N, C-alpha and C positions, 0 to 999 in steps of 0.2 A: 566788725560790723559786716550783715550781709549783707548783701545785693539782694532783689526781687526784681522779675520779670513784670514790666507791666502792661506790655503791652509786642503784636506780635503782626508781621503784613511780609503778602508772598511780592516782588516785583519784577519785571522781566528790566534789564541794562544791555548798553553795548558804550564797552567801557574798554582799558587799557588792550589800544593798540587797535579797535577796534572790536574786539576779544566781545561777546554775543552770549551774552550772560543769565539764569535765573537766580532770585536774590531771595535770602527769606532774612528779614530784620527782626534784631527784637531791642525792645527797649526796657536798661535797667534804671534802677536808680547805684546801684554801683555794679561794675565791672567780676564777673567770677573769677574763686582761683583758678583755673586751668579746666579745656576740655577736652571729651576726651572723644576720640570717632570709634566706630566700628559697622561693618556692615553683620547688617542680622538675618540669618536664616531662620528654616520653619515655618508654622504657618503664620501667616500674617493676620486672619481671622481670628484665633485664638488670644494673638497677641494683644489686639484688639480688646480682645472681652468679650469677643461677636464668634460663638459659638454656635454650630448651624438651627439649635433647636430657638435661639431669639426668634421674635416675634414681632420688634416693634418695625415700624419702619425705617428709623433713623437705621438700623444695622445692619436691614435690607439691603437700603441705600449703598453704607457704607461695603457691606459685602462687595457689591458689584464692581462699586468703585475700585476697587480694592483689587481686583482681578488682575490673575500674571503684572505683576508689580513689585519693582528690588526698590528693600528698605533699608532705611540707613539709617544711624544713631550716631547724635552727639549727645553728650552728658556734660551738664555745666553743675561745676562744683562749686557748692558756694553760697548759691544762688536758691532765692524760692521764688514761688509764685503770689503775685499777684491780684491780676489778670484769672481768670477763671480757666482749669484744664481746660481744653480746644481743638478740636479736628479740623482747621483751613481749607476746604476746597481751594484748591489754585487751579489745577487741568488751564497750565501755561505753556502744555505741546510734550512737556520733560516731567516737570513734578505734577504730581495727580493729587495727592497732600500731605499735609503737614499736620504732627498730631503733637500738642506742648500738652504734657502731664508731670506730676509728682515721681523724682522717684521714690526710690523704699528708704525711710527712714530707719526703720530698725535690724538690726541685724539678724541672718535668722537661723532661729531656735534660741532665741532669747529678748530681753524689750531692752536692750540697751539699743541709743538711738547711732548715727553716726551725724558726721554736717551735712547740710541740703546740699541737697543736689537736682536736676532737673533733664530729661529727657527729650531732644530733639527728635521724633521720627520722623523723618522724610521719605515719602514713597513713591519712586520714579516710575516711566514708564519705559524706559532703558536702561540697563546699568551705566553708571555714570564714569567718564573717563578721566585721564589726568593725563600727563604729569603735574604735576605741582604749580602753582601757580609763582611767576618771579625766578622761577630757576629753571632756566634751559637745562640744564646739561642734569637735572636731576630725574629721579628713579621712577620712569616711567608707570611705575606699577602703585608710586605714592598715592598720597590721599587725596582723590580728588578733587578738591574744595580748597577757596579761597578764603579765610576766615579773617574778618578783617575789624578789629575795635578800638573804640573811640568812647577815652575818659567823659567827664562832664556828669550832668545831671540835665536832663536823663544822660546814662552812657546809652551806646548802642553794639552789639553785637551783629555782625550784618555776615551772612555765609554765601555763597557766591560759585554758583555750581558750572560747571562747564556746559553748553547747548548744542557742541560735539555732535553727542552723538544722532542728533535731530537734521547737522549738516550733512555729516555721512549720508542718514539716508535721504535726502533729496539734494545732494550735489547732483547737476546737470541734467536733472529732471527736466522736462517741459513739461508744464500744465497748461492746457491749456482753462481759459478762464474767461464767462460769457453774459457778460452785465445783461440783464433782458432791457431789451426798448430802447427810446433813444430817441432824440430829433420831437419831429411833429408825432410821433408816437409817447405818450407819458404815460400810458396802464393803466394802473384800478389808482384810486385819489384817495387819501385818507380826509376825515372829519374836520380838518385844519388848510387842506390843501395841498399835505406831501405828497407828490407824487412818486409812482414803482420807480420812474426810473429814474429820478435822483437815490432812490433806494438802492437800484441795485447797482448803482454806478459807484460809490459810497461804500457798499459792503464788498467789491471788488475793491477798491483801495488800499482797503485793509489786509484782506486775504492775499493780493499781491504783496504787501508790505514786507507780510510771512516769512512768504515766499526765495522772497529775493534774497532778506535775511540768510534763510538756510540753503541759499547758492544752489536754488532751482531758477527757472526762467519763465517765466508767464506769459502767456504766449494769450494776448488780450483783445478784446475782438471792439472792442473801444473800450479808450481811458477817455471821451469826452462827451457832449451830447451833441450825438448825430445822429442820423437818421441812417437805418444799414437795414436791409431785406434778410429772409434767415439764409438765401443763399449765401450773399457776402458773408453773414458768419461764418459759415460752411467753409469756405474759401480761405478766408483768413486762420481757420479751425488748423485745417487739411494742412495747407503749405507752413505750419508753421512745427506740424510730426512731432505733438500732443502723446507724453503716454494714458494722458485721461483730460476729460474735460471735467470741468462742473458749469453751469448755467443756474446764473443765480435772478431767482423773481420773487415775488413776492407779493400774499395769498388775500382776498377776501371773501365776507358775502354779508348778503342783502339784511342778516341779522347787525346791528351796530355794536350788536355782545357779544357774538360769537369769535373761538379765537380759532382756525383753521393754520395747517403749518401739515406741507407735505412733503417730501420727501419720494422723488421718483427715479427708476431703473428703469436702462434699455434694457427692449424685450430680448427674450432668447440669449443675455450675455450673465454668466454666472458670475465674475469678475464685476461688472454695474451692478449687481444690486449687494455683494461684497462692500464696495466703494458705500452705495449708499445707505446699507444695515452701521457701516462706521461714524459716518456724516449722520445718522442721526440718534446713535448713541453719548456720539460728542454731544450734538446739540442737550437733548437730556439732561448731559452731565453738566452742563455748566450752563445753558439756560431754563433750564428746567422743564423744556417743553417735548413736547413726544409728536415726532411729526407723523401722518399719517403716511404709507408706502401710496405710491401711485407707477402706475410706468408709460416710459417712452417709445414709441415709434425708432426706428431704427434711423438711423440718416446716412443716405447712399453716399459712400467714401471716405464718412471716418470711419472708420472700424477700430475704434478703442471703447473701453468702457468710459459711460460718460451720464451723467445725471444730472438731472436738476431741483436746485432745492428753495422752497420756500419758505425760512424761518422767521416771516414779520408778518403779523394779518397786517393789516393796513388801513384796513376797515375799523378795524379794533381799537379804541379813540388812550389805554394804554399803552399801545403796542407803539402808535403814532409818537405817540408824549413821548414814551421813554427812546425812539431811534433820533430823536432830537438831539441825545446826550453824547459828546463822540465816547465817551466810556461803552456804553451799550453797543456801537459800533462796531468798538476795538473787540467786544467781546462775542458777538456776531458771527467776522471775521475769523475770531482764534479758533470757534467751534469745527467753523469747517474746515479749516486748517490742521486740527485736533485728528480729524475726522481720516483724512487724506493722509495723513502721516502713519498712523494706527493701518490703513489699507497700506499701503507699501512695505513698511513693516510684514504683515502678512503674506502680501506674494512674494517680498526676498525670501525669508525664513521657512517658504513653502516647504512642503513634500515632492520633490516629483515625482 
């Protein structure tokens, strides 16, 4: 009896001796007969049926999303689809998108059908890294994925990918994080009394957690509800010798229905502009918001790229309500993290 895929979802896990992994889990009526892995080459737009003349918003969005990605395919034999074919935006720093779609059930040039199969196409920001899990003496060029299959009803197949590419990118980097306001300075208030000082600290904690898992060292101006002057903040950041700095704030408006978001870059600093662009792009991708560009004055004695991010409009009732959900806060921290990762990658691979 053939199985069928019922559902698919992404996650990020820490397991196997503190190994940090991105995971894709499939829920099925029965396990596949076999799973084949291949690294795909060629134009990813064509692979998704997104020709340049495509006019739809979804197609245009996918073209942008899949720019500069690496494509890997897992073919599950002996299973079909109950769920609809789907493009799942993951944006967890390593995996950008996962596509679940049926294979071609007709042999080329004939009407003869061959066994059911489903393709799982995984698009990543960086090349996946081996060696195979569970075999420390294995081939370092082996399949960089751990596939775990569990029978039952439903059965599950989980694909786990090492996040070593991100750890290699961040290892030892000192990243300045400055959550705005604090103490007596509450900042903007939301309609139901959510304060900016709380918002910025929570986003900072989510961001710092990801940075620490990546092997980076966050240089944080405050980890609690304390009063800080701008001079205090600059001194903390200078003492930490960061390679870049991110100020975190919230925006607001006199119009309670306005949605205002900003990413500001340091004046006369091309790397600050690059960092701001990458963070803004990541916020569009992960949160669906389009931050307005803004400008920051230079800070004496802090001669590194730095930006100010306002990813939440606290006076907008829906943003305030959403922020009370832990998953929403995690997505905000993830978006800023993704932008920093892409900036570091561009700087490291930049031609001299």
